[in-house]
PAZAPA-4460 file (N, C-alpha, C; in steps of 0.05 Angstrom, whole numbers, plus 32768, in hexadecimal, padded with zeros to 4 digits):
% residues 263
    n_x    n_y    n_z   ca_x   ca_y   ca_z    c_x    c_y    c_z   seq   type   mol
   8011   7FE8   8000   8000   8000   8000   8012   8019   8000     1      M     A
   8008   802E   7FF5   8017   8047   7FF2   8016   8057   800D     2      T     A
   8029   806A   800F   802A   807B   8026   8015   8091   8024     3      E     A
   800A   8099   803B   7FF6   80AE   803B   8004   80C9   803A     4      L     A
   7FFC   80DA   8027   8007   80F5   8025   7FF8   8108   8038     5      T     A
   8003   811F   803C   7FF6   8133   804D   7FDB   813B   8041     6      T     A
   7FDA   813F   8027   7FC1   8147   801A   7FAC   8130   801C     7      R     A
   7FB5   8118   801A   7FA2   8101   801C   7F97   80FF   8039     8      Q     A
   7FA8   8104   804D   7F9E   8104   8068   7F8A   811A   806C     9      A     A
   7F8E   8131   805F   7F7A   8147   8061   7F60   813F   8053    10      E     A
   7F63   8130   803D   7F4B   8126   802F   7F3B   8113   8041    11      F     A
   7F49   8101   804E   7F3C   80EF   8060   7F2D   80FE   8076    12      A     A
   7F3A   8112   8081   7F2D   8122   8097   7F15   8130   808C    13      H     A
   7F16   813B   8073   7EFF   8148   8068   7EE8   8135   8064    14      A     A
   7EEE   811C   805C   7ED9   8108   8059   7ECC   8102   8074    15      L     A
   7EDB   8100   8089   7ED0   80FB   80A3   7EBE   8112   80AC    16      V     A
   7EC8   812A   80A9   7EB8   8142   80B0   7E9F   8143   80A0    17      V     A
   7EA0   813D   8086   7E89   813E   8075   7E74   812A   807E    18      A     A
   7E7D   8113   8087   7E6B   80FE   8091   7E5D   8107   80AB    19      A     A
   7E6D   8114   80BD   7E62   811C   80D7   7E4F   8134   80D4    20      E     A
   7E55   8146   80C1   7E45   815F   80BF   7E2F   815D   80AA    21      S     A
   7E31   8148   8099   7E1F   8144   8082   7E21   815D   806F    22      N     A
   7E39   8167   806D   7E3F   817D   805A   7E51   8172   8044    23      Q     A
   7E47   816C   802C   7E56   815E   8018   7E6D   816E   800D    24      P     A
   7E81   8160   8004   7E99   816C   7FF8   7E94   8171   7FDA    25      L     A
   7EA3   8183   7FCE   7EA3   8187   7FB1   7EBB   8178   7FA6    26      T     A
   7EB6   8165   7F94   7ECB   8153   7F8B   7EE3   8162   7F7F    27      E     A
   7EDD   8178   7F70   7EF3   8187   7F63   7F07   8193   7F76    28      S     A
   7EFE   8197   7F8F   7F11   81A1   7FA4   7F27   818D   7FAB    29      D     A
   7F22   8174   7FA4   7F35   815E   7FAC   7F3F   8150   7F93    30      W     A
   7F3F   815E   7F7C   7F48   8152   7F63   7F66   814B   7F66    31      A     A
   7F6D   8133   7F5D   7F89   812B   7F5C   7F94   8121   7F76    32      G     A
   7F85   8122   7F8C   7F90   8119   7FA5   7F93   80FB   7FA7    33      V     A
   7F80   80ED   7F9B   7F81   80D0   7F9A   7F7E   80C7   7F7D    34      V     A
   7F93   80BA   7F73   7F93   80B2   7F56   7F97   8095   7F51    35      T     A
   7F9B   8085   7F66   7F9F   8068   7F63   7F8E   8059   7F77    36      T     A
   7F88   8040   7F71   7F79   802F   7F83   7F87   802D   7F9E    37      D     A
   7FA1   8028   7F9E   7FB0   8025   7FB7   7FAD   803E   7FC8    38      D     A
   7FB0   8055   7FBC   7FAE   806E   7FCB   7F92   8072   7FD6    39      A     A
   7F7E   806A   7FC6   7F62   806C   7FCF   7F5D   805B   7FE8    40      A     A
   7F67   8043   7FE9   7F63   8032   8000   7F73   803C   8018    41      Y     A
   7F8A   8049   8014   7F99   8055   8029   7F89   806C   8036    42      V     A
   7F7C   807C   8025   7F6B   8092   8030   7F54   8086   803F    43      V     A
   7F47   8071   8033   7F31   8064   8041   7F3A   805A   805D    44      Q     A
   7F51   804E   805F   7F5B   8045   8079   7F5F   805C   808C    45      D     A
   7F68   8073   8081   7F6C   808A   8092   7F51   8096   809C    46      E     A
   7F3D   8095   808A   7F21   809C   8092   7F18   808C   80AA    47      V     A
   7F1C   8071   80A8   7F14   805F   80BE   7F24   8065   80D7    48      M     A
   7F3E   806A   80D4   7F4F   8070   80EB   7F45   8089   80F9    49      R     A
   7F3E   809E   80EA   7F35   80B7   80F6   7F19   80B4   8102    50      Q     A
   7F09   80A2   80F8   7EEF   809D   8104   7EF3   8090   8120    51      K     A
   7F08   8080   8123   7F0E   8074   813D   7EFB   805E   8145    52      G     A
   7EEE   8051   8131   7EDB   803C   8136   7EE4   8023   8128    53      L     A
   7EDE   800B   8134   7EE6   7FF2   8127   7ED6   7FED   810E    54      P     A
   7EE2   7FDD   80FC   7ED5   7FD5   80E4   7EC0   7FBF   80EA    55      V     A
   7EA7   7FC5   80E6   7E91   7FB2   80EC   7E8A   7FA2   80D3    56      A     A
   7E91   7FAC   80BC   7E8A   7F9E   80A3   7E94   7FAD   808B    57      G     A
   7E8A   7FA4   8074   7E94   7FAE   805A   7E7C   7FB0   8047    58      Y     A
   7E81   7FBF   8032   7E6F   7FBE   801B   7E80   7FBA   8002    59      K     A
   7E76   7FAA   7FEF   7E84   7FA6   7FD6   7E74   7FB4   7FC0    60      V     A
   7E82   7FC4   7FB0   7E75   7FD2   7F9A   7E81   7FCA   7F7F    61      S     A
   7E75   7FD3   7F6A   7E7D   7FCE   7F4F   7E7F   7FB0   7F4A    62      L     A
   7E69   7FA2   7F4F   7E68   7F85   7F4C   7E59   7F7C   7F33    63      T     A
   7E53   7F8F   7F21   7E47   7F88   7F07   7E56   7F97   7EF2    64      S     A
   7E55   7F8C   7ED9   7E62   7F9A   7EC3   7E58   7FB6   7EBF    65      K     A
   7E3E   7FBA   7EC3   7E32   7FD4   7EBF   7E3D   7FE9   7ED2    66      Q     A
   7E3F   7FE2   7EEC   7E49   7FF5   7F00   7E67   7FF9   7EFD    67      T     A
   7E76   7FE4   7EF5   7E92   7FE7   7EEF   7E97   7FFB   7ED9    68      Q     A
   7E87   7FF8   7EC4   7E8A   800B   7EAD   7E83   8027   7EB5    69      Q     A
   7E6F   802B   7EC7   7E68   8046   7ECF   7E7F   8054   7EDD    70      M     A
   7E8F   8044   7EEC   7EA5   8050   7EFB   7EC0   8049   7EF0    71      F     A
   7EC1   8040   7ED7   7EDA   803B   7EC9   7EEC   8029   7ED8    72      D     A
   7EE1   8011   7EE0   7EF0   7FFE   7EF0   7EED   7FE2   7EE3    73      S     A
   7F01   7FD1   7EE9   7EFF   7FB5   7EE0   7EFE   7FA2   7EF7    74      D     A
   7EF8   7FAC   7F0F   7EF6   7F9A   7F26   7EE5   7FA7   7F3B    75      S     A
   7EDC   7F98   7F4F   7ECD   7FA4   7F65   7EDE   7FB5   7F77    76      P     A
   7ED2   7FC2   7F8A   7EE1   7FD1   7F9F   7ED1   7FCE   7FB9    77      L     A
   7EDE   7FD4   7FCF   7ED0   7FD0   7FE9   7ED2   7FE9   7FFA    78      Y     A
   7EC0   7FEA   800D   7EC1   8000   8021   7EBC   7FF4   803D    79      G     A
   7ECA   8000   8051   7EC7   7FF7   806C   7EAF   8005   8079    80      Q     A
   7EA1   7FF6   808B   7E89   8001   8097   7E8C   8000   80B6    81      Q     A
   7E7F   8013   80C3   7E7E   8013   80E1   7E62   8009   80EA    82      V     A
   7E61   8000   8103   7E49   7FF2   810C   7E30   8003   810B    83      A     A
   7E32   801D   8110   7E1A   802E   8111   7E0C   8030   80F6    84      K     A
   7E1A   8028   80E0   7E0E   8029   80C6   7E02   800F   80BD    85      N     A
   7E03   7FFB   80CE   7DF8   7FE1   80C8   7DDF   7FDD   80D9    86      L     A
   7DC8   7FDE   80CC   7DAE   7FDF   80DA   7D9E   7FC6   80D5    87      L     A
   7D93   7FBA   80EA   7D81   7FA3   80E7   7D66   7FAD   80DE    88      A     A
   7D59   7F9F   80CB   7D3F   7FA7   80C1   7D29   7F9D   80D5    89      A     A
   7D12   7FAB   80D6   7D0C   7FC3   80C8   7D1A   7FDB   80D5    90      P     A
   7D21   7FEE   80C4   7D30   8006   80CE   7D23   801F   80C4    91      A     A
   7D28   8035   80D3   7D1E   804F   80CB   7D35   8063   80CB    92      T     A
   7D37   8073   80B5   7D4C   8087   80B3   7D40   80A2   80AB    93      V     A
   7D4F   80B7   80B0   7D47   80D2   80A9   7D55   80DA   808F    94      Q     A
   7D47   80E2   807B   7D53   80EA   8062   7D66   8102   8066    95      L     A
   7D5F   8113   8079   7D6F   812B   807E   7D8B   8124   808A    96      A     A
   7D8E   810C   8094   7DA7   8103   809F   7DBA   80F9   8089    97      D     A
   7DB0   80F6   8071   7DC0   80EB   805B   7DC6   8100   8047    98      L     A
   7DD8   80FA   8034   7DE1   810E   8020   7DD1   810A   8006    99      N     A
   7DDA   80F8   7FF5   7DCC   80F2   7FDC   7DCA   80D3   7FDA   100      E     A
   7DB9   80C7   7FEB   7DB9   80AA   7FED   7DAB   809C   7FD6   101      P     A
   7DB4   8083   7FD1   7DA8   8071   7FBD   7D9D   8058   7FCC   102      L     A
   7D92   8046   7FBC   7D87   802D   7FC7   7D92   8015   7FB7   103      V     A
   7D9D   8002   7FC6   7DA7   7FEA   7FB9   7D9B   7FD1   7FC6   104      E     A
   7D99   7FBB   7FB6   7D8F   7FA2   7FBF   7DA6   7F8E   7FC0   105      V     A
   7DAA   7F82   7FD7   7DC2   7F71   7FDB   7DBD   7F59   7FEC   106      E     A
   7DD0   7F47   7FEB   7DD3   7F32   8000   7DE9   7F3A   8013   107      L     A
   7DE4   7F37   802D   7DF8   7F3D   8041   7E01   7F23   804E   108      A     A
   7E1B   7F20   8051   7E27   7F08   805D   7E36   7F11   8077   109      F     A
   7E32   7F01   808C   7E41   7F06   80A5   7E52   7EED   80AB   110      R     A
   7E6B   7EF2   80B2   7E7D   7EDC   80B8   7E77   7ECF   80D3   111      A     A
   7E74   7EB5   80D3   7E70   7EA6   80EB   7E8B   7E9E   80F8   112      K     A
   7EA0   7EA0   80E8   7EBB   7E9C   80F0   7ECD   7EAC   80DE   113      E     A
   7EE6   7EB0   80E4   7EF8   7EBF   80D3   7EF9   7EB2   80B7   114      D     A
   7EFA   7EC3   80A3   7EFB   7EBA   8087   7F17   7EBD   807C   115      L     A
   7F1E   7EAC   8069   7F3A   7EAD   805E   7F38   7EAD   803F   116      A     A
   7F4D   7EB9   8033   7F4E   7EBA   8016   7F4F   7E9F   8009   117      A     A
   7F59   7E8B   8018   7F5B   7E70   800E   7F40   7E61   800F   118      S     A
   7F2B   7E6D   801B   7F11   7E60   801D   7F04   7E5D   8001   119      D     A
   7EFA   7E46   7FFB   7EEB   7E42   7FE2   7ECF   7E4E   7FE5   120      S     A
   7EC1   7E51   7FCF   7EA5   7E5B   7FD1   7E94   7E48   7FE3   121      L     A
   7E99   7E2E   7FE1   7E8A   7E1B   7FF1   7E90   7E1F   800F   122      E     A
   7EA9   7E24   8015   7EB1   7E28   8031   7EA5   7E42   803B   123      E     A
   7EA5   7E57   802B   7E99   7E70   8033   7E7B   7E6D   8038   124      L     A
   7E6D   7E5D   8028   7E51   7E58   802C   7E4B   7E4E   8048   125      L     A
   7E5D   7E3D   8052   7E59   7E31   806C   7E63   7E43   8083   126      H     A
   7E71   7E58   807D   7E7D   7E69   8092   7E6E   7E83   8096   127      K     A
   7E58   7E87   8088   7E4A   7EA1   808A   7E2C   7E9E   808F   128      V     A
   7E20   7EB2   809A   7E03   7EB5   8098   7DFC   7EC6   8080   129      T     A
   7DE3   7EC5   8078   7DD9   7ED5   8062   7DC0   7EE4   8069   130      V     A
   7DBC   7EFC   805F   7DA4   7F0C   8063   7D9F   7F1C   804A   131      A     A
   7D85   7F21   8045   7D7F   7F35   8031   7D86   7F51   803C   132      G     A
   7D8D   7F63   802A   7D95   7F7D   8034   7D8C   7F93   8021   133      A     A
   7D87   7FAA   802C   7D82   7FC3   801D   7D98   7FD6   8025   134      L     A
   7DAA   7FDB   8012   7DC0   7FED   8017   7DB9   800A   800E   135      E     A
   7DC3   801D   801D   7DBF   8039   8016   7DDB   8046   8012   136      V     A
   7DE6   8044   7FFA   7E00   8051   7FF5   7DFD   806F   7FF6   137      P     A
   7E11   807C   8000   7E10   809A   8002   7E2D   80A4   8003   138      D     A
   7E32   80BA   7FF6   7E4D   80C4   7FF4   7E50   80DE   8005   139      A     A
   7E69   80E5   8009   7E70   80FE   8017   7E75   8114   8003   140      R     A
   7E6A   8111   7FEA   7E6E   8125   7FD5   7E53   812D   7FCA   141      F     A
   7E52   8146   7FBF   7E3A   8150   7FB2   7E39   8144   7F95   142      A     A
   7E20   813F   7F8C   7E1C   8136   7F71   7E2E   811F   7F69   143      N     A
   7E2E   810A   7F7A   7E42   80F5   7F77   7E3B   80DF   7F64   144      W     A
   7E22   80D8   7F61   7E1A   80C1   7F51   7E10   80CA   7F36   145      F     A
   7E1A   80BE   7F20   7E2E   80A9   7F1E   7E4A   80B3   7F16   146      P     A
   7E50   80CC   7F1B   7E68   80D9   7F10   7E80   80DB   7F22   147      D     A
   7E7D   80D2   7F3B   7E94   80D4   7F4E   7EAB   80C2   7F44   148      L     A
   7EC3   80CC   7F45   7EDA   80BD   7F3C   7EDE   80A4   7F4D   149      K     A
   7EE5   808E   7F3F   7EE7   8074   7F4D   7EF9   8076   7F66   150      K     A
   7F10   8083   7F63   7F23   8085   7F7A   7F17   8094   7F91   151      E     A
   7F05   80A7   7F8C   7EF8   80B6   7FA1   7EE1   80A5   7FAE   152      N     A
   7ED4   8094   7F9D   7EC1   8081   7FA8   7ED0   806F   7FBC   153      V     A
   7EE7   8065   7FB5   7EF6   8053   7FC6   7EFF   8061   7FE0   154      M     A
   7F0A   8079   7FDD   7F13   8088   7FF4   7EFC   808D   8008   155      A     A
   7EE4   8091   7FFD   7ECC   8097   800C   7EBF   807D   8016   156      D     A
   7ECF   8069   801D   7EC5   804F   8027   7EB0   8043   8014   157      C     A
   7EB5   8045   7FFA   7EA3   803A   7FE5   7E88   8047   7FE7   158      A     A
   7E87   8061   7FED   7E6E   8070   7FF2   7E5B   8060   8004   159      V     A
   7E67   8056   801A   7E57   8047   802D   7E43   8059   803C   160      G     A
   7E2B   8051   803C   7E16   805E   804C   7E0B   804B   8061   161      G     A
   7DF3   8041   805D   7DE7   802F   8070   7DE2   8014   8063   162      L     A
   7DE2   7FFF   8073   7DD9   7FE5   806A   7DC3   7FDB   807D   163      V     A
   7DAB   7FD7   8072   7D95   7FCC   8081   7D92   7FAF   807A   164      V     A
   7D96   7F9E   808E   7D97   7F81   8088   7D80   7F72   8096   165      Y     A
   7D76   7F5E   8089   7D60   7F4E   8093   7D68   7F38   80A5   166      G     A
   7D57   7F25   80AA   7D5C   7F0E   80BB   7D74   7EFE   80B0   167      H     A
   7D86   7EF6   80C2   7D9E   7EE8   80BA   7D99   7EC9   80BD   168      E     A
   7DA1   7EBB   80A8   7D9F   7E9E   80A8   7DBB   7E92   80A3   169      F     A
   7DC0   7E7A   80AC   7DD8   7E6C   80A3   7DD6   7E67   8085   170      D     A
   7DEA   7E71   8076   7DE8   7E70   8059   7DE6   7E53   804F   171      A     A
   7DF4   7E41   805C   7DF3   7E25   8053   7DD9   7E17   8058   172      S     A
   7DC8   7E24   8068   7DAD   7E19   806C   7D99   7E24   8059   173      E     A
   7D9E   7E3D   804F   7D8D   7E49   803B   7D93   7E3E   801F   174      V     A
   7DAC   7E3A   801A   7DB5   7E32   7FFF   7DC1   7E16   7FFF   175      F     A
   7DB7   7E05   7FEC   7DC0   7DEA   7FEA   7DDD   7DE9   7FE1   176      A     A
   7DE5   7DFD   7FD1   7E01   7DFD   7FC7   7E08   7E1A   7FBF   177      D     A
   7E20   7E1E   7FB6   7E29   7E39   7FAE   7E18   7E44   7F98   178      V     A
   7E12   7E34   7F84   7E03   7E3E   7F6D   7DE8   7E49   7F75   179      A     A
   7DDC   7E3F   7F8A   7DC1   7E48   7F92   7DC1   7E65   7F9B   180      A     A
   7DD8   7E6F   7FA5   7DDA   7E8A   7FAE   7DD3   7E9E   7F98   181      V     A
   7DDC   7E97   7F7F   7DD8   7EA8   7F68   7DBB   7EA9   7F5F   182      A     A
   7DAA   7E97   7F69   7D8E   7E96   7F60   7D7B   7EA7   7F70   183      T     A
   7D85   7EB5   7F85   7D74   7EC7   7F94   7D6A   7EDE   7F83   184      V     A
   7D51   7EE3   7F84   7D45   7EFA   7F76   7D38   7F0D   7F8A   185      A     A
   7D36   7F26   7F83   7D2B   7F3A   7F95   7D1B   7F4F   7F86   186      A     A
   7D06   7F5A   7F94   7CF6   7F6F   7F89   7CF7   7F87   7F9C   187      T     A
   7CFF   7F9E   7F91   7D00   7FB7   7FA0   7CE7   7FC7   7F9C   188      L     A
   7CDB   7FD0   7FB2   7CC3   7FE1   7FAF   7CC5   7FF9   7FC1   189      S     A
   7CB6   800E   7FB9   7CB5   8027   7FC9   7C97   802F   7FCB   190      H     A
   7C8E   8032   7FE4   7C72   8038   7FEA   7C5F   8025   7FDB   191      D     A
   7C67   800B   7FDB   7C56   7FF7   7FCF   7C57   7FF3   7FB1   192      G     A
   7C67   8004   7FA4   7C6A   8002   7F87   7C85   7FF7   7F7F   193      K     A
   7C85   7FE4   7F6D   7C9E   7FD8   7F65   7CB1   7FEC   7F57   194      Q     A
   7CCA   7FEC   7F60   7CDE   7FFE   7F54   7CF0   7FEF   7F41   195      V     A
   7CF8   7FD6   7F49   7D0A   7FC7   7F39   7D0B   7FAA   7F43   196      D     A
   7D16   7F99   7F32   7D1B   7F7D   7F3A   7D38   7F76   7F32   197      Q     A
   7D43   7F63   7F41   7D5E   7F5B   7F3A   7D64   7F3F   7F44   198      G     A
   7D7C   7F35   7F3D   7D84   7F1A   7F44   7DA1   7F1B   7F4F   199      A     A
   7DA6   7F08   7F61   7DC1   7F06   7F6D   7DD6   7F01   7F59   200      A     A
   7DCF   7EF5   7F42   7DE3   7EEF   7F2E   7DF0   7F09   7F22   201      S     A
   7DE3   7F20   7F27   7DEF   7F39   7F1E   7E09   7F40   7F2D   202      E     A
   7E0D   7F33   7F44   7E24   7F39   7F55   7E3B   7F26   7F4F   203      V     A
   7E4B   7F2D   7F3B   7E62   7F1C   7F33   7E5A   7F00   7F2C   204      L     A
   7E41   7EFC   7F24   7E37   7EE2   7F1D   7E2D   7ED2   7F35   205      G     A
   7E37   7ED9   7F4D   7E2F   7ECC   7F66   7E3A   7EDD   7F7D   206      N     A
   7E29   7EE7   7F90   7E33   7EF8   7FA6   7E49   7EEB   7FB7   207      P     A
   7E4A   7ED1   7FB8   7E60   7EC5   7FC7   7E7B   7ECB   7FBA   208      L     A
   7E7B   7ED0   7F9F   7E94   7ED8   7F92   7E9C   7EF4   7F9B   209      K     A
   7E89   7F05   7FA1   7E8F   7F1F   7FAB   7E9C   7F1D   7FC6   210      S     A
   7E90   7F0C   7FD7   7E9C   7F08   7FF2   7EB8   7EFD   7FEF   211      L     A
   7EBC   7EE9   7FDE   7ED7   7EDD   7FDA   7EEB   7EF2   7FD0   212      Q     A
   7EE2   7F04   7FBD   7EF3   7F19   7FB4   7EFB   7F2B   7FCB   213      W     A
   7EE8   7F33   7FDC   7EEE   7F45   7FF2   7F02   7F38   8005   214      L     A
   7EFE   7F20   800D   7F10   7F12   8020   7F2C   7F12   8015   215      V     A
   7F2E   7F0C   7FFB   7F49   7F0B   7FEF   7F56   7F27   7FED   216      G     A
   7F46   7F3B   7FE7   7F50   7F56   7FE5   7F5A   7F60   8000   217      K     A
   7F4A   7F5A   8014   7F53   7F62   802F   7F6D   7F55   8037   218      L     A
   7F70   7F3C   8031   7F89   7F2E   8039   7FA1   7F3A   8029   219      E     A
   7F9C   7F42   8010   7FB1   7F4F   8001   7FBC   7F68   800F   220      E     A
   7FAA   7F75   801E   7FB0   7F8E   802C   7FB7   7F89   804A   221      Q     A
   7FBA   7F70   8052   7FC1   7F6A   806D   7FAA   7F6D   8081   222      G     A
   7F91   7F6C   8076   7F79   7F6D   8087   7F6B   7F52   8086   223      K     A
   7F56   7F4F   8097   7F48   7F35   8098   7F2A   7F3A   809C   224      H     A
   7F1A   7F28   8090   7EFD   7F28   8095   7EF8   7F16   80AC   225      F     A
   7EF1   7F21   80C3   7EF0   7F12   80DC   7ED4   7F0C   80E5   226      T     A
   7ED2   7EF9   80F7   7EB9   7EF0   8102   7EA8   7F08   810B   227      K     A
   7E8E   7F08   8103   7E7C   7F1D   810B   7E79   7F34   80F7   228      G     A
   7E8C   7F37   80E5   7E8B   7F4C   80D2   7E76   7F45   80BC   229      Q     A
   7E6A   7F5A   80B2   7E54   7F58   809E   7E5D   7F65   8084   230      L     A
   7E54   7F5A   806D   7E5A   7F67   8054   7E40   7F68   8043   231      V     A
   7E3B   7F7F   8038   7E26   7F81   8023   7E35   7F7D   8008   232      S     A
   7E2C   7F68   7FFA   7E3E   7F5C   7FE5   7E3B   7F68   7FC9   233      S     A
   7E28   7F79   7FC4   7E25   7F85   7FA9   7E08   7F86   7FA1   234      G     A
   7E02   7F9A   7F91   7DE5   7F9F   7F8B   7DDB   7F8E   7F74   235      T     A
   7DC1   7F86   7F77   7DB3   7F77   7F62   7DA9   7F8A   7F4C   236      F     A
   7DA6   7FA4   7F53   7D99   7FB8   7F41   7DA9   7FD1   7F3F   237      V     A
   7DA5   7FE0   7F2A   7DB1   7FFB   7F28   7DA2   800D   7F3C   238      L     A
   7DAF   801A   7F4E   7DA2   8027   7F65   7D92   8040   7F5D   239      P     A
   7D78   8041   7F66   7D69   805A   7F64   7D6F   806C   7F7C   240      P     A
   7D66   8084   7F7B   7D69   8097   7F92   7D57   808F   7FA9   241      K     A
   7D62   8092   7FC1   7D52   808D   7FD9   7D40   80A6   7FDD   242      L     A
   7D27   80A2   7FE1   7D14   80B7   7FE7   7D03   80B0   8000   243      T     A
   7CF5   80C3   800A   7CE4   80BE   8022   7CCF   80A9   801B   244      A     A
   7CC7   809A   802F   7CB2   8086   802C   7CBB   806A   8036   245      G     A
   7CAC   8056   802E   7CB0   803B   8036   7CBE   802B   8020   246      Q     A
   7CD7   8022   8026   7CE6   8012   8013   7CE6   7FF5   801D   247      W     A
   7CE3   7FE2   800A   7CE3   7FC6   8011   7CF0   7FB6   7FFB   248      E     A
   7CFF   7FA2   8003   7D0A   7F8E   7FF0   7D00   7F73   7FF9   249      V     A
   7CF3   7F65   7FE6   7CEA   7F4A   7FEA   7CFD   7F37   7FDC   250      D     A
   7D08   7F24   7FEB   7D1B   7F11   7FE1   7D0F   7EF5   7FDF   251      F     A
   7D18   7EE5   7FCC   7D10   7EC9   7FCA   7D22   7EB9   7FDD   252      T     A
   7D1E   7E9F   7FDC   7D2E   7E8C   7FED   7D29   7E8F   800B   253      K     A
   7D11   7E9B   8011   7D0A   7E9D   802D   7D19   7EB2   803D   254      G     A
   7D27   7EC4   802F   7D36   7ED8   803D   7D25   7EEF   8047   255      L     A
   7D0C   7EEF   803D   7CF8   7F02   8048   7CFB   7F1F   803F   256      G     A
   7CE9   7F30   8048   7CEB   7F4C   8041   7CFE   7F5C   8053   257      P     A
   7D09   7F71   8048   7D1A   7F84   8057   7D0D   7F9F   8053   258      V     A
   7D06   7FAC   806A   7CF7   7FC5   8069   7D06   7FDC   8074   259      K     A
   7D04   7FF3   8066   7D11   800C   806F   7CFD   8023   806D   260      L     A
   7CF8   8031   8082   7CE8   8049   8082   7CFA   8062   8081   261      T     A
   7CF4   8073   806D   7D04   808B   806A   7CF2   80A3   806F   262      V     A
   7CFA   80B4   8083   7CE9   80CB   808A   7CF6   80E5   8082   263      K     A
***
């Protein structure tokens, strides 16, 4: 990993302040500060250090060809999450507390034991719980979607906002095998009207591949996905804007509904 420069440390501090104050940054003010993936992750680590809170989980982004093309990337990226942003459903949030939030439909996995890059997909299936999730990505920048530079997305903890997760089940009890994970379908609705539908196969072909990518990437950086940590593994749908009202995602495979009230 690269060394943190003075300007990058200032950028990390600005991201933390923007999150605390809900006063978004202007991207052009930070042009050229982060220009590589390695530097972006170094800034993200500094953001987490300045927050002074442990890593409770992760989010994986750019898990479809469409979203990778939107942000000029050929691979996923991840962001670290703190516990206060991981909410059990049903949840209620205030729109005024957010910047420019979106809505994503995901599967969330929680480690029942420490995970390793050497784990096969089959081994991962037996080491995690699974839940349906409604993620609310949100950035510390104005007018961020879909034009925010990829490196700034990464520095900003992968534009991590909130993750609202449903009932957790042992993944190996829900799914007969690895392939079954990709067959989960979900319907997103707002105030009782369908907004979109999607399938787990949109997430790198299978969300367990997203988890496996994350575990491997963390180990490359000297980090580990440990027991109790949660990951939202990638969106089934292109995210619409979050607005006030009742949001709900209905999942197949008995994963049940996930509900979010936005006031």
